[in-house]
C-alpha positions as CSV (number, residue, x, y, z in Angstrom):
1,X,86.7,62.9,135.8
2,X,90.2,64.4,135.3
3,X,92.5,65.1,138.2
4,X,93.4,68.5,136.8
5,X,92.5,70.7,133.9
6,X,94.8,73.6,133.0
7,X,93.2,76.4,130.9
8,X,96.0,77.9,128.8
9,X,99.1,76.4,127.2
10,X,101.5,79.3,127.6
11,X,104.4,79.5,130.1
12,X,102.1,79.6,133.1
13,X,99.9,76.6,132.1
14,X,102.9,74.5,131.0
15,X,104.8,75.1,134.3
16,X,101.7,74.4,136.4
17,X,100.9,71.2,134.6
18,X,104.5,70.0,134.8
19,X,104.7,70.7,138.5
20,X,101.4,69.0,139.2
21,X,102.5,65.9,137.3
22,X,105.7,65.6,139.3
23,X,103.8,66.1,142.5
24,X,101.8,62.9,141.8
25,X,98.9,63.7,139.5
26,X,98.7,61.7,136.3
27,X,95.4,62.6,134.6
28,X,96.1,66.2,133.6
29,X,94.7,68.0,130.5
30,X,96.1,71.2,129.1
31,X,93.7,73.2,126.9
32,X,95.1,75.7,124.5
33,X,93.1,77.8,121.9
34,X,96.1,78.3,119.6
35,X,97.3,75.6,117.2
36,X,100.5,75.0,119.3
37,X,101.6,75.4,122.9
38,X,103.8,78.2,124.0
39,X,101.4,81.2,124.1
40,X,102.8,84.6,123.7
41,X,106.4,83.3,123.9
42,X,106.2,82.0,120.3
43,X,106.2,85.6,118.9
44,X,108.8,86.9,121.3
45,X,111.9,86.1,119.2
46,X,114.2,88.4,121.2
47,X,116.5,87.0,123.9
48,X,116.5,87.7,127.6
49,X,114.3,84.8,128.8
50,X,115.4,82.0,131.2
51,X,118.2,83.7,133.2
52,X,116.5,82.9,136.5
53,X,114.9,79.6,135.6
54,X,117.5,77.9,133.4
55,X,120.5,80.1,134.2
56,X,121.1,80.9,130.5
57,X,119.7,83.4,128.0
58,X,117.1,82.1,125.7
59,X,114.6,83.5,123.1
60,X,110.9,83.2,123.8
61,X,110.4,80.2,121.5
62,X,113.4,78.5,123.0
63,X,112.1,79.0,126.5
64,X,108.7,77.7,125.5
65,X,110.2,74.7,123.8
66,X,112.0,73.7,127.0
67,X,108.7,73.3,128.7
68,X,107.0,71.8,125.7
69,X,109.6,69.0,125.6
70,X,109.3,68.5,129.4
71,X,105.5,68.1,129.0
72,X,106.0,65.8,126.0
73,X,108.0,63.5,128.3
74,X,105.0,63.1,130.7
75,X,101.6,61.6,130.3
76,X,99.9,65.0,130.3
77,X,97.2,65.2,127.6
78,X,97.3,68.3,125.4
79,X,94.3,69.7,123.5
80,X,95.3,72.5,121.1
81,X,93.1,74.5,118.7
82,X,90.5,74.1,121.4
83,X,88.4,77.0,122.8
84,X,87.2,77.0,126.4
85,X,83.7,78.6,126.5
86,X,82.9,78.4,130.2
87,X,84.4,77.3,133.5
88,X,81.8,76.6,136.3
89,X,82.2,76.7,140.1
90,X,81.6,72.9,140.0
91,X,84.8,72.6,138.1
92,X,83.2,71.8,134.8
93,X,85.0,73.1,131.7
94,X,83.0,73.6,128.5
95,X,85.1,73.3,125.4
96,X,84.7,73.2,121.6
97,X,87.1,72.0,118.9
98,X,86.9,70.6,115.4
99,X,87.5,67.0,116.2
100,X,85.2,66.6,119.2
101,X,82.7,69.4,118.9
102,X,81.1,70.7,122.1
103,X,82.2,68.8,125.2
104,X,82.0,69.2,128.9
105,X,85.0,68.1,130.9
106,X,85.1,67.7,134.7
107,X,88.1,67.9,137.0
108,X,88.9,67.7,140.7
109,X,90.9,70.9,140.3
110,X,91.5,73.6,137.7
111,X,94.4,76.0,137.1
112,X,93.5,79.2,135.2
113,X,96.4,80.3,133.1
114,X,94.8,82.4,130.3
115,X,97.4,85.2,130.3
116,X,96.5,88.7,129.5
117,X,95.3,90.9,126.6
118,X,96.3,94.3,125.3
119,X,94.4,97.5,125.9
120,X,93.2,98.8,122.6
121,X,92.6,102.3,121.1
122,X,88.9,102.1,122.1
123,X,89.9,101.6,125.7
124,X,91.9,104.8,125.9
125,X,89.7,106.9,123.6
126,X,92.3,108.6,121.3
127,X,90.5,111.2,119.1
128,X,90.8,111.3,115.3
129,X,89.9,109.3,112.3
130,X,90.0,105.5,111.9
131,X,92.5,104.8,109.1
132,X,94.6,101.7,108.6
133,X,97.9,101.5,110.3
134,X,96.9,101.4,113.9
135,X,98.0,98.3,115.8
136,X,98.5,97.1,119.3
137,X,102.2,96.4,119.8
138,X,101.6,92.7,120.4
139,X,99.6,92.4,117.2
140,X,102.4,94.1,115.2
141,X,104.9,91.7,116.9
142,X,103.0,88.7,115.7
143,X,102.7,90.1,112.1
144,X,106.4,90.8,111.9
145,X,107.9,87.9,113.8
146,X,105.4,85.1,112.9
147,X,103.6,86.1,109.8
148,X,106.4,87.9,108.0
149,X,104.7,91.2,107.4
150,X,106.2,94.7,107.9
151,X,103.3,96.7,109.4
152,X,104.8,100.1,108.6
153,X,107.8,102.2,107.5
154,X,107.4,105.3,109.6
155,X,106.2,104.5,113.1
156,X,105.1,106.3,116.2
157,X,104.6,104.3,119.4
158,X,102.2,105.3,122.1
159,X,103.1,104.0,125.6
160,X,106.3,102.6,126.9
161,X,105.3,99.1,128.0
162,X,107.9,96.4,127.4
163,X,106.2,95.1,124.2
164,X,106.2,98.7,122.8
165,X,109.9,99.2,123.7
166,X,110.9,95.9,122.1
167,X,108.9,96.6,119.0
168,X,110.7,100.0,118.7
169,X,113.9,98.0,118.3
170,X,112.3,95.3,116.2
171,X,110.8,97.8,113.7
172,X,114.2,99.6,113.4
173,X,116.0,96.4,112.7
174,X,113.5,95.6,110.0
175,X,114.3,99.0,108.3
176,X,111.4,101.1,109.5
177,X,112.0,104.6,111.1
178,X,110.7,104.8,114.6
179,X,110.1,108.5,115.4
180,X,109.6,108.2,119.1
181,X,107.9,106.5,122.1
182,X,105.3,108.7,123.7
183,X,104.4,108.1,127.4
184,X,101.6,109.9,129.3
185,X,103.2,109.1,132.7
186,X,106.3,110.9,134.0
187,X,108.1,107.5,134.0
188,X,108.3,104.5,131.6
189,X,106.1,101.5,132.1
190,X,108.8,99.1,130.9
191,X,111.9,97.5,132.3
192,X,115.0,99.7,132.6
193,X,117.0,97.3,130.5
194,X,114.5,97.6,127.7
195,X,114.7,101.4,127.7
196,X,118.5,101.1,127.4
197,X,118.6,98.3,124.9
198,X,115.6,99.2,122.7
199,X,115.5,103.0,122.8
200,X,118.8,104.4,123.9
201,X,120.9,102.1,121.8
202,X,119.0,103.1,118.7
203,X,118.7,106.8,119.5
204,X,114.9,106.6,119.7
205,X,113.5,109.4,121.8
206,X,111.2,108.8,124.8
207,X,108.8,111.6,125.4
208,X,107.6,111.4,129.0
209,X,104.4,113.2,130.1
210,X,103.2,113.4,126.5
211,X,100.4,111.7,124.6
212,X,98.8,111.5,121.2
213,X,95.9,113.9,121.0
214,X,94.9,113.3,117.3
215,X,95.4,110.7,114.6
216,X,95.0,112.0,111.1
217,X,94.6,110.2,107.8
218,X,91.9,108.9,105.5
219,X,92.8,105.5,104.2
220,X,96.1,105.1,106.0
221,X,97.6,107.0,109.0
222,X,99.2,110.2,107.7
223,X,100.2,112.0,110.9
224,X,99.7,112.2,114.6
225,X,99.5,115.2,117.0
226,X,101.6,114.8,120.2
227,X,101.1,117.2,123.2
228,X,102.6,117.5,126.6
229,X,100.3,116.7,129.5
230,X,100.0,118.2,133.0
231,X,100.0,116.5,136.3
232,X,96.3,115.4,135.7
233,X,97.4,113.8,132.4
234,X,95.4,116.5,130.4
235,X,97.0,117.9,127.2
236,X,98.6,121.4,127.6
237,X,97.4,123.8,124.9
238,X,100.2,125.2,122.8
239,X,102.6,122.2,123.2
240,X,101.3,120.3,120.2
241,X,103.7,118.8,117.7
242,X,102.8,117.1,114.4
243,X,104.7,114.0,113.3
244,X,104.2,112.5,109.8
245,X,103.9,108.7,110.0
246,X,102.1,105.8,108.5
247,X,101.8,103.6,111.6
248,X,100.9,103.9,115.2
249,X,101.7,101.1,117.7
250,X,99.8,101.1,121.0
251,X,101.6,99.8,124.1
252,X,99.2,101.2,126.6
253,X,98.8,98.4,129.1
254,X,97.9,94.7,129.6
255,X,94.7,93.4,131.2
256,X,94.5,89.9,132.8
257,X,92.1,87.8,130.7
258,X,89.5,86.9,133.3
259,X,86.2,86.4,131.5
260,X,86.3,82.7,132.3
261,X,87.2,83.5,135.9
262,X,84.2,85.8,136.2
263,X,81.9,83.1,134.8
264,X,83.2,80.7,137.4
265,X,82.4,83.1,140.2
266,X,86.1,83.8,141.1
267,X,86.4,87.0,143.1
268,X,88.6,89.6,141.3
269,X,90.8,92.3,142.6
270,X,89.9,95.7,141.1
271,X,93.6,96.8,141.4
272,X,95.1,93.9,139.4
273,X,92.0,92.9,137.4
274,X,93.1,89.4,138.3
275,X,91.9,86.9,140.9
276,X,92.3,87.4,144.6
277,X,94.5,84.5,145.6
278,X,95.8,82.8,148.7
279,X,99.4,82.1,149.4
280,X,99.3,78.9,147.3
281,X,97.6,80.7,144.3
282,X,94.1,79.3,145.1
283,X,91.3,81.6,144.2
284,X,88.1,82.3,146.2
285,X,86.7,79.0,144.9
286,X,88.3,75.9,146.5
287,X,90.1,73.8,144.0
288,X,90.4,76.5,141.3
289,X,93.8,78.1,141.1
290,X,95.3,80.9,139.0
291,X,98.8,81.8,138.0
292,X,100.8,84.0,135.7
293,X,99.5,87.1,133.9
294,X,95.9,86.1,134.5
295,X,96.5,87.0,138.2
296,X,98.7,90.1,137.6
297,X,101.0,91.3,134.8
298,X,104.6,90.1,135.3
299,X,107.8,91.6,133.9
300,X,109.7,88.3,133.4
301,X,108.5,84.9,132.2
302,X,110.8,83.4,134.8
303,X,108.7,84.9,137.5
304,X,105.5,83.5,135.8
305,X,107.1,80.1,135.8
306,X,108.0,80.4,139.5
307,X,104.5,81.4,140.5
308,X,102.9,78.7,138.3
309,X,105.0,75.9,139.8
310,X,103.6,77.0,143.1
311,X,100.0,76.8,141.7
312,X,100.6,73.4,140.1
313,X,102.1,72.0,143.4
314,X,99.1,73.4,145.3
315,X,96.6,72.0,142.9
316,X,98.2,68.6,143.2
317,X,98.1,68.8,147.0
318,X,94.4,69.7,146.8
319,X,93.5,66.7,144.7
320,X,95.8,64.3,146.6
321,X,94.3,65.5,149.9
322,X,90.8,65.2,148.5
323,X,90.0,68.9,148.8
324,X,91.2,69.4,152.3
325,X,92.6,73.0,152.6
326,X,91.9,73.9,156.2
327,X,92.1,77.7,156.6
328,X,93.0,78.5,160.2
329,X,93.8,82.1,160.8
330,X,93.3,84.2,157.7
331,X,95.5,87.2,157.0
332,X,94.6,90.0,154.6
333,X,97.5,91.7,152.8
334,X,96.8,95.3,151.9
335,X,98.6,97.7,149.6
336,X,99.6,100.7,151.8
337,X,101.1,104.1,150.9
338,X,102.6,104.3,147.4
339,X,101.9,100.6,146.6
340,X,99.5,99.9,143.7
341,X,98.8,96.2,144.5
342,X,100.1,93.2,146.4
343,X,99.8,89.5,145.5
344,X,98.8,87.3,147.2
345,X,96.0,89.2,148.9
346,X,95.2,86.5,151.4
347,X,97.4,84.3,153.5
348,X,96.3,81.3,155.6
349,X,98.8,81.6,158.4
350,X,98.7,77.9,159.3
351,X,99.7,77.0,155.7
352,X,103.0,79.0,155.9
353,X,106.0,77.0,157.2
354,X,108.9,79.5,157.0
355,X,107.9,82.4,154.7
356,X,105.6,83.6,151.9
357,X,106.7,85.8,149.1
358,X,104.8,88.9,148.3
359,X,104.9,90.6,144.9
360,X,103.9,94.3,144.5
361,X,104.3,97.4,142.4
362,X,104.8,101.0,143.4
363,X,103.1,104.0,141.9
364,X,106.1,106.3,141.4
365,X,109.8,106.2,140.9
366,X,112.0,106.0,144.0
367,X,115.7,106.2,144.5
368,X,116.7,105.2,148.0
369,X,113.6,103.9,149.7
370,X,112.4,101.8,152.6
371,X,109.7,99.1,152.2
372,X,107.9,98.4,155.5
373,X,105.5,95.6,156.6
374,X,103.1,97.2,159.1
375,X,100.2,95.9,161.2
376,X,98.0,98.2,163.2
377,X,100.5,101.0,162.9
378,X,103.5,98.9,164.1
379,X,106.4,98.3,161.7
380,X,107.1,94.6,161.8
381,X,109.8,94.4,159.1
382,X,111.9,96.7,156.9
383,X,113.6,96.3,153.5
384,X,115.9,98.8,151.9
385,X,116.0,99.4,148.1
386,X,118.2,101.7,146.1
387,X,115.9,102.1,143.1
388,X,112.2,101.1,142.5
389,X,110.1,101.9,139.5
390,X,106.5,101.1,138.6
391,X,107.5,99.2,135.6
392,X,109.4,96.6,137.6
393,X,107.8,94.2,140.1
394,X,109.2,94.1,143.6
395,X,109.2,91.2,146.0
396,X,109.6,90.8,149.8
397,X,109.3,87.8,152.0
398,X,106.8,87.7,154.8
399,X,108.5,85.4,157.4
400,X,106.8,83.1,159.9
401,X,108.3,85.3,162.7
402,X,106.6,88.4,161.3
403,X,103.3,86.5,160.7
404,X,103.2,85.7,164.4
405,X,103.3,89.4,165.2
406,X,100.4,90.5,163.0
407,X,97.5,92.3,164.8
408,X,93.8,91.9,163.8
409,X,94.6,89.7,160.8
410,X,95.7,92.6,158.6
411,X,99.1,93.7,157.3
412,X,100.1,96.5,155.0
413,X,103.0,96.9,152.5
414,X,104.2,100.5,152.4
415,X,107.0,102.4,150.7
416,X,108.7,105.6,151.6
417,X,111.6,107.6,150.2
418,X,114.6,108.0,152.6
419,X,117.5,110.4,152.6
420,X,120.9,108.9,152.6
C-alpha cells in the first residue's frame, strides 16, 4: 500500500506531491495520462507564469519544468502514459498502461488533481452546419504550440475566457487574421491584463453582449452570424452581422474534470462543479483531497500551486496521524449576495490556528465595493476593493477572531457597491 497517490501530473499534482514528500511521506505515486508531466502548462508557451511563486516571469513549460526537476530530486514515483479508470471510496485506484496492463493500486490517502476540460460546441448548442474549422481554444492552442499546425487563417473567437484571449494574440502572431472576440455576457470572462495585452494591443475588437447565432459552411467554415443579445442573453432580431471566416475558436468556459470524483462518492458543489472541500482541501471522503482546477477554475497557476501545497501538506498530515482528522465545530461558508461561489465551503473551526483563506468570484463588475463576512445578519468583517470582475478570483482571510463570533455555524460572503 502506498502512502499517497496523486491523480494528475499537472501543476496541481506536482505541487501536492512535492509538498507531501517534504512533509514526511516517502511512498508517493503520481499518475499522469499524458506522456510527460506538466499538464496544460506544456502548451502555454506565453509568459506571465511564476510571478507569485518564483518571483520571476516564466512561460508555462518553464514553470512546469521547475516542479518536474524538483520532483525528480525526490523519491516520488511517476507513472506517465497511464490512465486512471476508477477511484473508490476505499482509496483504491484502478489504472491501465501499456507496460503493466490493468492494475489496482491502494493508498492511505489520495489527492485528486485532474484539472478541467473545455466546454464544447455541443454544450452551448450553437445552431448551424457542422463543417471543419471549429475548435475549442485549448485544442487550437495545442495544435499551434505543440504540433506545429496553423488551424486557420481568418478566425472568429466565441467567448472571452483567458485561453480564447491568448489565442487571439497567438493566431495573430502566426499570421492569421482574428476578426473579433464575441462575448455573450456584458463583461469579459478573462483577466484584465489579457484583454489589454491580447486584444487591445493588436486592435482586435471585443463585442460584449453578442453571440454567434449561426455557423455556415459545407466542408469548411465559410461564415458566422453574430447578433447582439438582450439582458436574458437572447439574440435581438435585426442586429445580425455576417463575418466571413474559415475558423471558429470556442472559449466558452472550463469545467472541473470530476468523473473520477463522482465514482469515488465525493460530494460536488453544483456552483463550482468541483468537490466540496474543507479548509485543508479534504473532500467529503476522509483521506481523499482535491486541489487546483478540479476544485474550481483558477486564473493563475501560482494560485493553483499555493492551494495544492496546502492539499499535499494536509494529505501528509492525514497519513502521518493515521487518519485522525477530528472535526470539532463545523462551519458552513455560503455565497451571499452577488457572490457566485466560495471555496472552501466547509471549515473545521478547531483546525484553524490563525486564519483560513477564502476564494470566491462575483457575478458582475464592481468599481468601489465592500466585501462583508456576515453571520446571522451581523457583519463580522469588512474588506474594501476598488475593482472586482467575475473573470478574476478574489480572496479574503477569515481570521480566528471572526470565527469565534460566528452564529449557528454559518457565515456568508457578500459584496455590495459603495459610493465614494
